[in-house]
C-alpha positions as CSV (number, residue, x, y, z in Angstrom):
1,M,25.0,-0.2,-4.1
2,A,22.4,1.8,-2.3
3,K,18.8,0.6,-1.6
4,V,16.5,2.6,-3.8
5,E,12.7,2.6,-3.2
6,L,10.1,4.4,-5.3
7,Y,6.4,4.9,-4.5
8,V,4.8,5.1,-8.0
9,K,1.6,5.0,-10.0
10,T,1.5,2.8,-13.1
11,T,0.8,5.5,-15.7
12,C,2.4,8.5,-14.0
13,P,4.8,10.1,-16.5
14,Y,7.1,11.4,-13.7
15,C,7.3,7.9,-12.2
16,I,8.2,6.5,-15.6
17,R,10.9,9.2,-16.1
18,A,12.4,8.5,-12.7
19,R,12.6,4.8,-13.3
20,Q,14.1,5.4,-16.8
21,L,16.9,7.4,-15.2
22,L,17.6,4.8,-12.6
23,D,17.3,1.9,-15.2
24,G,19.7,3.8,-17.5
25,K,22.3,3.8,-14.7
26,G,21.8,0.1,-14.0
27,V,20.4,0.8,-10.6
28,A,18.1,-1.8,-9.1
29,H,15.0,-0.3,-7.4
30,E,12.0,-1.5,-5.5
31,D,8.8,0.0,-6.7
32,Y,5.7,0.2,-4.5
33,V,2.6,0.7,-6.7
34,V,0.1,2.9,-4.9
35,D,-2.5,3.2,-7.7
36,M,-5.3,2.0,-5.4
37,G,-4.2,3.6,-2.2
38,G,-4.0,1.0,0.6
39,P,-1.3,0.3,3.2
40,K,1.7,1.3,0.9
41,K,0.1,4.7,0.1
42,A,-0.4,5.3,3.8
43,E,3.2,4.2,4.4
44,M,4.4,6.6,1.8
45,I,2.5,9.5,3.3
46,Q,3.9,8.7,6.7
47,R,7.5,8.4,5.5
48,T,7.3,11.6,3.5
49,G,5.8,13.7,6.2
50,G,2.4,14.1,4.4
51,R,3.3,14.2,0.7
52,T,0.7,12.5,-1.5
53,T,2.1,13.0,-5.0
54,V,4.2,10.4,-6.8
55,P,6.8,9.4,-7.3
56,Q,8.3,9.6,-3.9
57,I,11.9,8.4,-3.9
58,F,14.1,7.1,-1.1
59,I,17.8,6.2,-1.3
60,D,19.1,4.2,1.6
61,G,16.1,5.4,3.6
62,Q,16.7,9.0,2.9
63,H,13.8,10.8,1.3
64,I,15.0,12.4,-1.9
65,G,11.6,13.8,-3.0
66,G,10.0,13.4,-6.4
67,C,11.2,13.2,-10.0
68,D,12.3,16.8,-10.3
69,D,14.4,16.4,-7.1
70,L,16.0,13.2,-8.6
71,M,16.7,15.0,-11.8
72,A,18.2,17.9,-10.0
73,L,20.6,15.6,-8.1
74,E,21.6,14.1,-11.4
75,S,22.2,17.5,-13.1
76,R,24.4,18.6,-10.1
77,G,26.4,15.4,-10.2
78,K,25.3,14.3,-6.8
79,L,23.1,11.3,-7.6
80,D,25.9,8.9,-8.4
81,E,27.5,9.7,-4.9
82,L,24.2,8.8,-3.2
83,L,23.8,5.6,-5.2
84,A,27.4,4.5,-4.6
85,A,27.1,4.7,-0.8
């Protein structure tokens, strides 16, 4: 199973939606909470090339984007391929 990482804020509805999709598929994911900024937020900005919005999602180190990007992969049938790698 692929390594899935999410940079999230606690009350962000898009973060919750992305986690629900992954949880529904039984996919384990590591969440980095960036509510208060700090080193993880700086890491997120660096890894995404400057993006500051959440969630920011990575699958096996590949930047997927945000919630809409994750949902688009799912609707095109491509998400399961990435998760199985």
